[in-house]
N, C-alpha and C positions, 0 to 999 in steps of 0.2 A: 517439650515438657514444661510446665510452672512448677515451680517448688510451691509448698505448701504456703497459704498467704499467713505467717502467722500471725500477722499485724491484725488480721480481722478473726480470729479463733476466737475470741470471746464474743464478738457481734453477729446475732442472728437477725441478719436484716431483709429486705424486701428486694431490695437492688441484685440483681442475678451477678453470681450464684448464689449469695444468700448468706455465705458463711467462710470458713477456711476451706479450701479446697487443692488441688492439684489436677490436672488436665493433661490429655493427649491429645494431639493431632491426628487423624487415622484418613488415610485417603478409601477411595471406592475400591472393594475387591470383586465382587461379581454377584450376578442375580443367576437365582433358580426354582424351581418348583420342590424345594425340598423345606423341612422343619424338623428339624434333630428334637427338639422340645416336644412339640404337639404331636408329630408324627414320628417317632423316632423308626429307624430303620424299614422306612415305606416310600420310596424313592417317587418324586413326582404329585403327591397326595397334595400336597398346600395348595395356596394362592403362591405366586410369585413374589420372591424376597429379593432385597439388595442387602448386600452384607458390606461391612467394613469391619476391620479387625485383620483375623486369620483368613488364609488363603484357600483353604483345602477344606472349608465347611461344607458337608454334604448331609444327606439323611442318617448316616451312621456314626455321625461326630457326637465325642463325647467328651468332656473334660479332661480325660486323661489322653484321648488322642491328639486333642488341641495343644497340650504341653510336648508330645512327642514326637510331633512332625508341625511342618509351615511356618512360612514366614507369615509376616503379618506386617498391613500395611498402616499401623499406628506406629508413631514414632520412638518407641521405648521396644527394644526385644524381650525384656522380662512380660512384656503384655500379650500373650498369643489368644486372647480372649476371642470372644466372636460377639459381634453385635450387629442386629438385621432388624428391617423395617419391612413392610409390604412395600413393593414398587410402587413408583409413581409413574402414571402414563397419560400421554398427553396424545387422544384418541387411541391408536393400536400400538404408539411407540413408548419404549420404556425409557422413562427419563435418571439420566446416570447423572447421579450428585456432584456438585463441584468438591465436596470434601466434607468431613463430619471432626464433630469435635465432641469427646467425652470427658466431662466432669465429674469428680470424686469429692465431694462436698460435704464438708458438716454442719448439720443444718440443726442442732440439737444440743442446749447444756449438758448431756449425758456424754462420756468418754465412749468413744466408738473403736469398734472390733473388726477385723479384718472379715471378709467373707471367707464361709466356710470352701475349701478348695472346689467341691463338687455342686458347686451352686449354682442352680438354673433359674432362671426367673423372668416374668412377663409383665409388663406392665402397658395399663390402654386395655380396651376391651376390642379383642380381634373379630367381634360378630356385631359391634353395635350399630346401631339403625337409627339411633337419633343421637344428638348432640353429647359429648361427653365432657366433665370436668377439666377445663382448659390447664388448670393446674396440674393434673396429670398429661394430657396429650394435646399439643395444641399448634398450630400454624401463626406465623409472622412476616412481615416485610421488613428488608434493610439487615439482615445479619445476626448475628448473636447477640442475644442481649436485646432485642426490641422489647419494649412492653407492651405493646397494643397486639393480644390476641386473640383468634380467630378457630373457631371448633370443627372449620372445613376450610380447603384450599381459598386464600385469597387471591384477588387479581392484584399482584404486585409491579408498581412500574419498571420498565425495563432495566433502570439504572440499580433497578433493589435486588439482592438476592432471595430468594424465598428460604424461609427455615421451619424446619419440623423441631419440635422441642417434646421429649417424654421422658418423665418423671418417674423412678422407680421407687417402690418401697425401701422403707429407711430401718425397718424392725424385723429382728429375726426370730423365728421361733426357741432358736438353740437347740432345734433336736433335729428334722429330715432336711437335707438341703434341694429339695423338689417336692412334690404335693401332686396328687391326681389332676386336680384344675392350675398347676403350676404356679398358684397363689397366692393357698392358703399358708403356706410358711413364711411368707412376709405380711408387713402388715405396714400403713402409713401412720409415722407416729401424731400423736394428737396434742396441740398446742407445746409441740416440740418433744413432749414425752413419748416414750414407746408403750404400750399396753402391757398388762400382765399376763397376758398371753404370747406376748411376742418380746420377752423382756431383754432382747440384745440389740442394742443401738448398733447399726453400722453406719457408714459412709452412704448419700444420697447419690446413685447414679444417675447423670442426667445425660441421655443422647442429644446431640444436636447436628442435623442434618443438612446443608445447605445448597440449594437447587437453581439451576435459572430459573428467572421468573415465565412462568406457564399462565394458559389461560383459565378463567374460575371454573370451568368445563373438566379440567384434568381430575382425574381420581384415582384412587389406590387402588390394588389390588384388591383390597379386602372391604373396599367400599365407601363410599363418601364419607363417613362418620369415623371409620374404624379404626383412626390409626392407632399403633401401638407398638411397641419395639420389645424386642428378645434379647437375653445377656445369657451367657453359658461360660462361666468362667474358665480362662487358661491361664492365669497371671502365677509367675513363679509364686512362692509361697510367703520365701523367704522375703523376696523385694516388696512384695506387697503389703506384707504385714510393716514392713519398715516404713512405707510411704503415710501407712493410714496412722502409724503411730505418733508423726508428724503432727496430722489434724488435732490431735488432743492438748497440744501446747498453745 
């Protein structure tokens, strides 16, 4: 894990990740057809997902159970959160990612607060049938931080890793830690500022997965344009608050 980049704390820039941050490397955990956010307690209801982080995730998982049990594939034991994306397929073969990196970034001049302990959120559109904004969900070739972005899987050279990057909203309503569509309790900042409806600035979570290069015909289980990611908070509350506080200096 990298310590917060204190030197960049007052610079909000275009170079990835764009501000003060801490990050964790996470390994592949498992794949299944569960989704404890969109289809809780309904095993097998979802398209297939690829998980990093907590190893115990299934349809009955909650933030409380994440903290109670389960080792993590992430490098810091205080983070028992789960991060998942639709599984990438090359034909009928599910592709296992090399690794993942999760970033927590301060992209606003506002002070950021820690996530509420029970937070669940989804970024990107799981039902998209046309290109999404690449600022939210995108692909690239060449590893973490590559600047050329694509809305669908690109044909990377065999020497370049394929990168999926999903950026979560960074403003919270201050009320519920979830919502009916799993998005309305969160919002994206506008010009670096949170809207009055979602006044609590939180770190921008960016989930990056790295895969071996695949043909352009490779598809996500959710569909060609439907890249997205899900997060369920399993952080130790005190440890996470301390790390987030470091982003404000």
